[in-house]
Structures are given as structure tokens and as C-alpha cells.
N, C-alpha and C positions, 0 to 999 in steps of 0.2 A: 554421834553414836554410830551412825551408819558407816562413816569414813573410818572410824576406829575398828569396826567389824572387818572392813576390807583389809586394813593393815594387819590386824592380828591374824586373820585367816591366811593371808599370803605368807606372813613371817613364821607361822607355826605349822602350816600344812605344806605349802609349796616349797618353802626354804626353812625347814626346822633346824634349830641349833643342835645338831647331833654330835655328841662326843665320839671320838674314834675308839676310845678304850672304855670297857665296861667298868663301872664303879667297883671298888674292892668289896668282896663278899656280898655282892648284890643277889637278890632273889626276887621272885615275882610275888608281890604282897597282895595284889588285888586282881580279880578276874571279873571284868565287866561283861554281864550277860544281857544287857539291854540291846535292843535292836538299833540299827542306824536311824538317825533322825529323831532321837529321844534326848537330845542334849549331850551327845557323846563328845562333841568337840569342846564345849565348855568344860565338861568333866575331864577331858584329857589335859587341858591346860591347868585346871585346878589340881589334879593329881601330880602333875609335873612340879608344881609349887610345893606340894606336901612331901612327896617321896624322892624327888630328884631323879636322875637317870632318864631313860626314855620311856614313853608311854605308847604302846602299839595301838594304832587306829586304822580304820578302814582305808583312809586316803593314803596312808603310808604303805599299806599292803599293795596298792596299785603300782608303787614305785620301788617295791622291794625286789632286789636282785635274786632273792631266794624264795620268791612267791610260789615256785613249784612245790615247795614243802607242804603247803596247804592241800594241794591236789593229791599229793602222795598220801597224806593223812586221811583224806576223804575216800580215796579209791582202795587203799590197803591199810586200814587202821592197825591191823595186827603187826605190820612191819615198822611201825613208829613207836618206839619205846618211851618211857618216861624220861630216860636220859637224853633221848633225841629232843624232846620238848624243852628240857632244861637248857640244852646247848643252843637251841634255836631262839629261845626267849631271854632268859636271864644271862645266858652265855654271851649274848650280844648287847647287854646293858639295859634290858627292859625290866622295869620294876612293877609295871601294871599294863593292862591292855583293856580297851573298851570297844564295843561295837563288833560288827562282823569284819573279818571271819573268825576272830578269836571266840566270840560268843557261841559259835556253832560247834566248838570243840570243848565246851566247858567241863564235860566229864573227864576227858583225857587230860586237859591242863590241870584240873583240880586234883587228879590222881598224881600228877607229877609234882604238884605243890600242895601238899596236904594241909599246910598252915595258912594258905591264902584265904582271904575273905572274898565274898561275891557281892557284886553291886548290880542291881537290876534297875536301870533307868526306866522311868515310865512317864506317860503323858496321856492326854485324852486320845482315844483310838482314832476318832474322826480327824482330829488335828494332825495326828501322825500320818494318816493317809494323804491329806492335803500337802503336808510338808514333803513327803516322798515324791509326790507328783511334781512339785515345784523345783526341788533341789536335785533330784536324781533322774526321774523319768523324762521330764521336759528338756533338760540340757542335753540329753543323749542325741537329739536330732542335730545338734551343732557339733558335738564331740565326734560323731561318726561320719562327718563329712570332711573332705579335704578343705584346707590344708592341715587342720587340727588332727585328723586321723593319721596323716603322714607323720606328724611330729610324735604322736603317741606310739606309732609303730617303730619309729627310729629309736625311742627310748624303752621299748618293750612294754609300754603301759597297756597298749591294746591287747597284746598277748596275755598279760596278766589279767585283764578284765575278762577275757574269754575263759581263762582258767577258773575264775571265781564264779562265773555262771554255772560251770560244772560242779564246783564245790558246793554252792548253795543248793543245787538240785539233789545231789547225793546226800547232803546233810539233812535236808527236809525228809527224804525217804527214810534215812536212818532213825530220825527222831519221831517218825510216825505222823508227820504233818502233811496236810494235803497240798500245801504251797510252800515255796520259799518266800522271803519278804518281797522280792521284786515281782514274782509271778502273781502273788496275791494282789498287789497294787494294779497290775495290768488287768486282772480279772474284775476289777471294779471295787467300789467303796464297801459294799456289804462283805465281799470275800476278804478284803483287806482288814476290816474291823474284826471279823471272826478269826483271822490268822493272828492278829495282834493279841487278842484276848487269849487264844490258845497258847501262844508263846509265853505270855505272862503266867498263866496257870501252870504250864509245864515247869518253868523255873521255880516257882513257889512250891510246887509239889515234890520236886526231885532234889532240891538243895536244902541241907539242914538249916532250920530257921535261925539257929544261933550264929551261923556264918553268913547269913544273907541280909542285905539292906535293900529294901525297896525304896527308891530314891527319885525325887523330882528336883531338877536343877533349881527350881524356884526356892528350894529350902536352903540353898547357899552352902557355906562352909561347914556349919556345925555337925550335921550328920556324918559327913565324910571324915572329919577330924576325929569324931568319936569312934567311928568304925575302925580307924587305923591307930587309935590311941595316940593322937598327936594334938598339938595346940592349934587353935584357930588362927590362921594368918591375919595379921593386922593390915589388910588391904581388901578392896572390893572384890567380890566373887566375879570371875570372868563370865560375862553374859554376851554371847556372840550370836547375833542374828544371822546365822550362817545360811539359812534357807534362801533368803532374798540375796544375800551376798554372793553365794555360789552361782545363782542364776545370773546375776549381773556380771560376774567375772567371766563366766563361760560365754555368754552372749557377746559381751564387750570384747573378750579376747578373740572370738571368732571374727568379728568385723575388723578388729585391728589387724589380724593376720591377712584377711582377704582384701582390705581396702587401704588402711593407713600405711602398713609396711611396704606394699608394692609402690604406692605413691611416693613415699620417702626415698625408696631405692631409685626410682626413675628420676626424681629431682636431683639426687646425689650424682648419678651417672651423667645426667644432662650438664651439671655444673663442672664435673671433673674430666669428662672424656669428650674431646672434640669429635671423634669418630661417631660416638653414640649420638651426640648433638646433631651432627649432619644427617645421620640416619633418621632420627626423629623428624627433622625438618622435611626430608624427602618423603617419608611415609605420610606425614601430615599433609604435605602438598599434594601427594597423589590421591589421598583419601578425600581431600577437600576440593579437588579440581572440578568435579562435576557440580557439587553444590554451589561453589563460587561462580561457575559458568552460568548456572541457572539464575543466581542472584544478579550477576552483571546484566544478563539478558532482560531480567525483570526491570532493573533500573533503567536500561536503555529504552525499553518499551514505555516506561512511565514518563521519561523525558520527552519522547516523541509525542505522546499524548498531550503533555503539558504545552509543548511548542505549538501543536495544532490548535489547542484551545486558545492560546494567546494570539495566534494569527487570526483566528476567527473573530475574536473580540475586537482586534484592531481594524479588521476589514469592515465590520459592522459600524464602528465608530466613524470611520472615514466616509462610508456610504451615507450614513445618517447626516453627517456634516455637509456633504455635497448637496444633499436634498434640500437642506435649509438654505444653502447659498442660492 
């Protein structure tokens, strides 16, 4: 199950099967308003099975070449029209979206898609806090260090992450919340639980009940299929343990980048390049000259001590024998 989670996470998040052309007559049918770490990855995969097309997710936003759209919508909401939202989402083939940043703009996206349904993923608030710490906060210490930070900067991922820090802060202020999801977790468990509860209450209070489904991924296919007027798929519901998986991938990827890949490159160059091989030998010889000299001196001293001990024993034996004679 754990290996399956790794494979599904990598194949659907890092390398998603994204079509280049939008499906004909596509529209955004579902707006996910649940916070990150409430089963949004499993929900994303399930919605892809039900609706087809692409499902917008927080991880995808980090790699989106148009991520600046979210910042523009947060800083100047009056400058982003419903037509802009439709072009940005369904115009690029998205049929649904879950998690942040989409959830932060549920009112604007809902106005652009008046027939869309809303999905509020939920879970135990204390479990949400622990999951946020494990899968998002803890891995940051690795993601923000070289060489991973260099890779992120090369592909504009780091720049997008900085944009979304700003987007979350502005959105929290706009919605009248004391924290964003990340700042609440940094503030501690009590603040995080209060934020989670406030967010859930806000969604339930401001979204028409006939268009909203409060959903736990443990419920499986049936509530989603009913909300979308579709048949339940004849296959297991995707259950991805992505909290532990993300942590493993981030930490493992960091050590692969800083240890495994450099060792492999050195071994390859050593085998293929005589100049590199000779340079390594010279460097190794220079670095080891002093330790080897000390080792040889120690061995020489040990041999001299052993020889002295052997001569002393031989002398005593001869001396003892002469006395008996």
C-alpha cells in the first residue's frame, strides 16, 4: 500500500498525464473548498475518474506557468472578470479544482460558474494540524536548502511558492480570518484548530446548502457520484497516504540530490575520463600523504618495539642457559 502511494503520488502530482487540448465544451463542474491536507489528493484522482479532463490541485499550482494569475486575483480582484476565470480554468481543460489556492477564491470562481457544485473536504481538526506539520511544514527545511532550492528556482517553483505566501495572506484578510492555513499551523495547535473550524463554518454559512457537499474521503465514491449525478465507478476509491509519502519523497529526494547523484557522477567520470581519474588519484594522494606518513611512522615504531622485545627475550634465555651450564 505504501509503495502504491509513492507511485500514484509521483505519477499524478509530479508527472500528471496532462492533455494538451481542452475537452470539447468543457466547463468547471465542481469547486473544492476544503483546505489542503483534507484528502484533496485522493479527491483529485477520484474526480479525474468521474469527470475526465484536468483537476486543479495545490501541487499543480506550484508548477503552473501562469501562477501569477492567482496573485493578480488576490491583489486586484476587480481587475479579474468572470471571463478571465473561465479562460484560466475551463479554457485550459480543467473540469474541477480542489484545495488551495482555488478554495481561497470560491466566491469569484462560483460567480464565473453558477452551475458548479461545491465540495468541502473535512476531517478531525487535530489530525489536520498534525498532517500539515508532517507533509507541508516539516519538509520545508529540506525544500529550502540547496540543491533542491536551486532546482525549484530553475523551474520557477520557488517563485510560485513565494507568490502563494502572499496570496494566502491577502485572502485571509479579505475573508476576515485571523490566519492563513500555514500561519495558523505555525502559531500552534490551538490556533490551527480554531482556524480550521472557522474555515469550515465560513464555507457552510456562505455557500447555498443545496450546492454544497460536506465530505470525508472515508465515505468513498457514493457521495461524489451523487453530487455530480454520475454512476459509481466499479473500482476501489483512491486512498493515498500522501502525508507520509510526501515526507519520504522530500527527505529521500534531498539526500539523493546531495549524496547519491554526486557519487554516481564521480564514479562515471572516474570510469570514463583518464584526466579526471589522474586528478582524483593526485588529490587523494596529496590529502592522504600526511595520514599515511603517520601510519607508516606508527608501524615502524611498533616494529622497533617488537624487535627490542624479541632481543631482550633472547638475551635472557641465553643468559639463563649459561648460568645453568
